[in-house]
LUMKE-267813 format. One record per residue (C-alpha): residue number from 1; x, y, z. Coordinates in steps of 0.001 Angstrom, whole numbers, plus 500000, padded with zeros to 6 digits. Last residue first. Layout:
REM residues N
k, c1, c2, c3
NUM, X, Y, Z
...
//
This chain:
REM residues 231
k, c1, c2, c3
231, 626645, 423927, 091908
230, 625933, 423728, 088177
229, 626438, 427033, 086366
228, 629803, 426090, 084851
227, 628694, 422600, 083800
226, 625417, 423983, 082419
225, 627416, 426318, 080163
224, 628461, 423300, 078110
223, 624900, 423369, 076694
222, 626004, 426298, 074546
221, 627849, 423875, 072254
220, 631595, 424207, 071668
219, 633047, 422641, 068531
218, 636617, 421463, 069106
217, 638927, 420808, 066165
216, 640753, 417483, 065898
215, 637442, 415648, 066294
214, 635711, 416874, 069446
213, 632074, 417860, 069402
212, 631241, 419518, 072706
211, 628432, 419536, 075270
210, 626837, 416428, 073744
209, 626981, 414400, 076969
208, 629418, 411907, 075397
207, 631619, 414801, 074230
206, 631695, 416465, 077641
205, 632685, 413133, 079254
204, 635444, 412561, 076703
203, 636767, 416063, 077366
202, 636509, 415376, 081099
201, 638735, 412293, 081016
200, 641192, 413814, 078524
199, 641616, 416873, 080763
198, 642310, 414602, 083732
197, 644881, 412618, 081712
196, 646561, 415863, 080574
195, 647191, 416840, 084191
194, 645894, 419865, 086113
193, 646469, 423593, 086514
192, 643721, 425061, 084344
191, 645886, 426581, 081604
190, 648570, 423888, 081749
189, 645961, 421164, 081249
188, 644415, 423035, 078311
187, 647850, 423297, 076693
186, 648530, 419577, 077208
185, 645084, 418765, 075810
184, 646173, 420483, 072625
183, 644253, 423369, 071108
182, 643624, 422842, 067388
181, 641347, 425618, 066195
180, 638232, 426207, 068208
179, 634771, 426057, 066667
178, 632232, 428063, 068675
177, 633684, 431375, 067449
176, 631172, 433248, 069576
175, 628864, 435705, 067794
174, 629606, 439344, 068510
173, 628661, 440888, 071845
172, 630800, 438338, 073690
171, 629028, 435757, 075873
170, 630985, 432750, 074625
169, 634337, 433745, 073192
168, 635083, 430114, 072166
167, 638272, 430336, 074242
166, 636149, 431581, 077140
165, 633713, 428686, 076793
164, 636586, 426177, 076699
163, 638163, 427748, 079784
162, 634858, 427655, 081695
161, 634345, 423962, 080909
160, 637911, 423139, 081985
159, 637549, 425049, 085261
158, 634228, 423295, 085951
157, 635765, 419847, 085504
156, 638843, 420732, 087582
155, 636593, 421815, 090437
154, 636142, 425463, 091381
153, 637290, 427448, 094427
152, 640877, 428622, 094172
151, 641574, 428159, 090455
150, 638261, 429765, 089451
149, 638818, 432658, 091843
148, 642187, 433274, 090187
147, 640675, 433003, 086695
146, 637927, 435474, 087667
145, 640585, 437990, 088723
144, 642431, 437479, 085419
143, 639163, 437888, 083461
142, 638373, 441143, 085241
141, 641834, 442380, 084255
140, 641150, 441299, 080674
139, 637972, 443356, 080583
138, 639796, 446372, 081960
137, 642483, 445941, 079305
136, 639936, 445693, 076476
135, 637997, 448737, 077642
134, 641249, 450691, 077968
133, 642332, 449754, 074423
132, 638973, 450586, 072868
131, 638647, 453904, 074675
130, 642214, 454894, 073730
129, 641657, 453896, 070114
128, 638590, 456113, 069789
127, 640145, 458854, 071953
126, 642978, 459497, 069512
125, 645894, 461707, 070543
124, 646970, 460232, 073872
123, 646468, 456628, 072729
122, 648185, 457495, 069440
121, 651303, 458806, 071165
120, 651543, 455921, 073626
119, 651216, 453400, 070801
118, 653906, 455213, 068808
117, 656260, 455177, 071794
116, 655689, 451453, 072371
115, 656229, 450532, 068715
114, 653205, 448773, 067233
113, 653391, 445185, 065966
112, 650301, 444036, 064049
111, 650134, 440248, 064158
110, 649098, 437624, 061595
109, 648996, 434028, 062792
108, 649494, 430537, 061363
107, 648259, 428400, 064293
106, 649345, 428326, 067951
105, 651691, 431290, 067441
104, 654007, 431684, 070429
103, 654371, 434471, 072994
102, 657053, 433972, 075656
101, 656770, 435547, 079092
100, 657876, 438452, 081302
99, 659189, 440453, 078369
98, 661798, 442992, 079416
97, 661738, 446679, 080443
96, 658403, 446590, 082238
95, 657244, 450113, 083060
94, 653516, 449930, 082374
93, 653822, 450614, 078639
92, 656412, 447846, 078427
91, 653805, 445376, 079685
90, 651669, 445773, 076538
89, 652671, 442411, 075071
88, 649093, 441554, 074155
87, 646092, 443048, 072373
86, 643178, 440899, 071192
85, 641056, 441345, 068049
84, 641705, 437861, 066687
83, 642752, 435463, 069436
82, 644859, 435466, 072582
81, 645631, 432608, 074984
80, 646883, 433284, 078487
79, 649031, 431970, 081355
78, 650347, 428730, 079863
77, 652841, 427325, 082362
76, 656421, 426107, 081983
75, 658605, 424558, 084696
74, 662299, 425234, 084153
73, 663357, 425468, 087806
72, 663682, 429250, 087560
71, 660145, 429660, 086218
70, 659003, 429511, 082590
69, 656077, 431647, 081447
68, 653798, 431009, 078480
67, 651614, 433260, 076340
66, 649616, 431508, 073630
65, 648693, 433101, 070305
64, 645837, 432515, 067861
63, 645135, 433529, 064282
62, 644244, 436768, 062553
61, 644739, 440466, 063290
60, 646246, 439856, 066720
59, 647495, 443162, 068150
58, 650954, 443479, 069694
57, 652539, 446268, 071739
56, 656229, 447138, 071432
55, 659495, 447713, 073317
54, 659506, 444996, 075959
53, 663134, 443961, 075386
52, 663614, 440191, 075392
51, 663675, 438181, 078643
50, 660843, 435791, 077760
49, 660606, 435424, 074019
48, 658717, 437232, 071267
47, 656580, 436060, 068370
46, 657890, 432507, 068680
45, 656899, 430144, 065850
44, 654680, 427186, 066823
43, 652498, 427590, 063701
42, 654112, 430073, 061341
41, 654129, 433796, 061996
40, 653081, 436687, 059767
39, 654237, 440203, 060577
38, 652445, 443522, 060183
37, 654241, 446779, 060886
36, 653905, 449819, 063115
35, 656377, 452630, 063776
34, 654803, 454926, 061161
33, 652369, 452942, 059039
32, 650809, 449527, 058527
31, 647094, 448806, 058450
30, 644454, 446707, 060221
29, 644746, 448262, 063666
28, 644622, 451827, 062301
27, 641600, 450944, 060148
26, 639886, 449582, 063247
25, 640615, 452735, 065247
24, 639176, 455032, 062572
23, 640348, 458641, 062952
22, 638011, 461119, 061273
21, 639525, 462889, 058284
20, 641454, 460384, 056171
19, 643602, 462880, 054357
18, 645018, 461348, 051230
17, 648793, 461256, 051064
16, 650211, 463902, 048730
15, 651396, 462940, 045272
14, 654538, 464441, 043750
13, 656524, 461229, 043977
12, 654318, 458170, 044386
11, 652982, 457532, 047927
10, 655318, 455600, 050287
9, 654574, 451920, 050752
8, 653872, 450341, 054118
7, 655799, 447201, 054987
6, 654564, 443634, 055293
5, 656952, 441329, 057151
4, 657259, 437581, 056692
3, 658649, 435922, 059782
2, 662290, 434894, 059663
1, 663356, 431341, 058817
//
């Protein structure tokens, strides 16, 4: 079954579109228009697949998305999870012709899909969106570097604690989500490079220590930060 698509409506005949004046980046990201549309995806539905044409940029309006990559031997790894307010699928703007991974909705998710050419045009024309997009990408690049260091030098327990805090958006300017939607232990294991049994062991330990409350959904308490800071 295809995803539901929301299209923009043309103004009634004889009426001119209202002039908005100052460009509002948030309004742009929450609306449909020329070469951009909103699509709704069911839980576990693919948003795009590895090997497809990289011809658009995505913005998560609501929900959660995981990005996975499958190697030649068929092994799959979760390389990123995106939530509300995150961009993804921007590789085509950097010269990629095909998608390097598969994006899948973790929960029912609403995504703004912006054509690559339209995104390039708006980024050049509107500094507000350009500043927001660049800031986001720089922040994500820092996160990728930190993830690599985390994999190289930190214990499995500390990697899991850091991943949970990041998924809860701890330390962001706005309030962290704290309560995570259903994220399977298999997904967490793939993200930190370990087994499900190890994740289960540490999740139970975190719960007993009061760092998290785990009953289907995961509530992250700030005390979990002590695991990351502990040497």
